[in-house]
C-alpha positions as CSV (number, residue, x, y, z in Angstrom):
1,M,-29.5,-21.0,-12.3
2,R,-28.4,-20.2,-15.9
3,N,-27.9,-16.5,-15.0
4,I,-25.6,-17.4,-12.1
5,K,-23.3,-19.4,-14.5
6,L,-23.1,-16.4,-16.8
7,L,-22.1,-14.0,-14.1
8,P,-18.4,-14.8,-14.2
9,V,-18.3,-14.6,-18.0
10,I,-20.1,-11.2,-17.9
11,T,-17.7,-9.9,-15.2
12,L,-14.7,-11.0,-17.1
13,L,-15.9,-9.3,-20.3
14,L,-16.5,-6.1,-18.4
15,L,-13.0,-6.2,-16.9
16,M,-11.5,-6.7,-20.3
17,Q,-13.1,-3.7,-21.9
18,P,-10.7,-1.0,-23.1
19,T,-10.1,1.5,-20.3
20,P,-7.9,4.6,-20.2
21,T,-4.7,3.4,-18.8
22,Q,-1.3,4.9,-18.2
23,A,2.0,3.4,-17.2
24,W,5.0,5.4,-16.1
25,L,8.6,5.0,-15.1
26,G,10.5,7.6,-13.1
27,L,14.0,8.3,-11.8
28,S,14.4,10.6,-8.8
29,L,16.8,12.2,-6.3
30,G,15.5,12.7,-2.8
31,Y,16.7,13.8,0.6
32,P,16.5,13.0,3.6
33,H,15.2,9.5,4.4
34,V,12.6,9.4,7.1
35,A,10.6,6.5,8.6
36,Y,8.7,5.8,11.7
37,R,10.8,4.1,14.5
38,S,13.8,4.2,12.3
39,D,17.3,4.6,13.7
40,I,18.6,5.2,10.2
41,S,19.1,8.7,8.7
42,S,20.6,9.3,5.3
43,L,23.9,11.0,4.8
44,G,23.3,12.0,1.2
45,P,20.7,11.9,-1.4
46,M,18.6,8.8,-2.1
47,F,18.3,7.6,-5.7
48,S,15.0,6.0,-6.7
49,I,13.4,4.2,-9.6
50,E,9.6,4.1,-9.6
51,A,7.0,2.4,-11.8
52,E,3.3,2.6,-11.8
53,G,0.3,1.5,-13.8
54,R,-2.9,3.5,-13.6
55,V,-6.4,2.8,-14.5
56,H,-8.8,5.7,-14.3
57,R,-7.9,7.4,-10.9
58,I,-6.1,4.5,-9.2
59,G,-2.4,3.9,-9.6
60,I,-0.6,0.7,-8.4
61,G,3.2,0.4,-8.5
62,G,6.5,0.0,-6.8
63,I,9.6,1.9,-5.8
64,A,13.2,1.0,-5.1
65,S,15.3,3.6,-3.3
66,F,19.0,3.4,-2.4
67,G,21.3,5.6,-0.3
68,I,24.0,6.0,2.3
69,F,23.0,5.9,5.9
70,K,24.2,6.6,9.4
71,G,22.4,4.7,12.2
72,Y,22.7,4.3,15.9
73,R,21.7,1.4,18.2
74,S,20.6,2.1,21.7
75,Q,21.5,-1.3,23.0
76,W,25.2,-1.0,21.8
77,P,27.5,2.0,21.8
78,L,27.9,1.7,18.0
79,E,27.3,4.0,15.1
80,D,26.5,2.3,11.8
81,Y,27.5,3.5,8.4
82,G,26.7,1.8,5.1
83,G,24.4,1.5,2.2
84,F,20.7,0.8,2.4
85,G,17.8,0.1,0.1
86,I,14.0,0.4,0.3
87,I,11.7,-1.7,-1.8
88,G,8.0,-0.7,-1.6
89,F,4.5,-1.3,-3.0
90,R,2.5,1.9,-3.6
91,L,-1.1,2.7,-4.1
92,N,-2.1,6.2,-5.3
93,Y,-5.3,8.0,-6.0
94,Y,-5.2,10.8,-8.6
95,I,-7.1,13.8,-7.3
96,I,-6.5,16.0,-10.4
97,R,-5.9,14.6,-13.9
98,K,-5.3,17.1,-16.6
99,P,-3.5,16.6,-19.9
100,H,-0.3,18.3,-18.6
101,F,-0.7,18.0,-14.8
102,D,-1.5,15.3,-12.3
103,L,-1.9,15.6,-8.5
104,Y,-1.9,12.4,-6.5
105,G,-1.7,11.0,-2.9
106,G,-1.5,7.6,-1.5
107,G,0.1,5.0,0.8
108,M,3.1,2.7,0.7
109,L,4.1,-0.5,2.3
110,S,7.9,-0.9,2.2
111,G,10.7,-3.1,3.5
112,L,14.2,-1.8,4.4
113,V,17.1,-3.8,3.0
114,A,20.5,-2.9,4.4
115,D,23.9,-4.3,4.1
116,N,27.6,-3.8,4.3
117,G,27.6,-1.9,7.5
118,I,30.7,-0.3,9.0
119,Y,30.5,0.0,12.8
120,I,32.4,2.5,14.9
121,T,32.4,2.6,18.7
122,P,33.1,5.9,20.7
123,K,35.9,4.3,22.7
124,D,37.6,2.6,19.7
125,P,37.4,4.7,16.5
126,K,38.9,1.8,14.5
127,P,36.0,0.6,12.3
128,Y,35.1,-3.0,11.9
129,Y,32.9,-4.5,9.1
130,R,29.9,-6.7,9.3
131,P,28.2,-8.2,6.2
132,T,24.7,-7.3,7.3
133,L,23.0,-4.7,9.5
134,A,20.3,-6.0,11.8
135,S,18.3,-3.2,13.3
136,E,14.8,-2.4,14.5
137,S,14.7,-0.3,11.3
138,M,14.5,-3.4,9.2
139,G,11.1,-4.9,8.5
140,F,8.0,-3.6,6.9
141,K,7.1,0.1,7.3
142,A,4.0,2.1,6.2
143,G,4.3,5.5,4.6
144,F,2.5,8.0,2.5
145,Q,3.2,10.3,-0.4
146,V,1.7,13.4,-2.1
147,G,3.0,14.4,-5.5
148,T,2.5,15.9,-8.9
149,H,3.5,15.2,-12.4
150,V,4.0,18.0,-14.9
151,W,4.0,16.6,-18.4
152,L,6.3,18.6,-20.7
153,S,5.2,16.4,-23.7
154,H,2.9,13.5,-24.4
155,H,5.5,11.0,-23.0
156,F,8.0,13.0,-20.9
157,G,7.7,15.1,-17.8
158,A,9.0,16.0,-14.4
159,F,7.7,15.2,-10.9
160,A,8.0,16.3,-7.3
161,E,6.9,14.4,-4.3
162,V,6.7,14.8,-0.5
163,S,6.7,11.4,1.3
164,Y,7.1,9.7,4.6
165,G,8.8,6.3,4.3
166,T,11.5,7.0,1.7
167,A,12.9,10.5,1.0
168,L,11.1,13.4,2.6
169,F,11.3,15.3,-0.7
170,S,12.0,14.0,-4.2
171,V,12.3,15.4,-7.7
172,G,12.8,13.6,-10.9
173,I,12.0,12.8,-14.5
174,V,9.2,10.6,-15.7
175,C,8.4,8.8,-19.0
176,K,4.9,7.4,-19.7
177,H,3.1,5.1,-22.0
178,R,-0.5,6.0,-22.4
179,R,-3.5,4.3,-24.0
180,D,-6.7,6.3,-24.2
181,N,-9.8,4.6,-25.7
């Protein structure tokens, strides 16, 4: 009975042991936006900010992407134009970890946030404005990503990523904080 009471304490102590960790923050530019069952396509590059914490080979983080879109609704003869944002939760597995190079792949669960749509009908080219865009594209989407970091110094580097759910291809800069014990 006494051993069972010690199990949570031992587990907590093991989890608190110093482990090699890394946290990074990145800014990227990507094009074009792609997502499953999405009526929205980007008209220009997407700007993203990403953050991730990594312990051993597992990285957990988030992404926020913003861009200009053009959409179409099959139930109405309208085209939508406006700004959109994607907020996502990401989980990555680092396949290769070298001092100056990382290769990773993972999945993402994201939500599309869109607003300030401008609507144009084929019969009446005069646009009208609506404060929000309601579309089948809104809601939670799943995606994946494969990417690499190339570390130019101990705290600064570049990255490239191919993904489905945000921008198809992104490149950017990345800064990291690293603790190796």
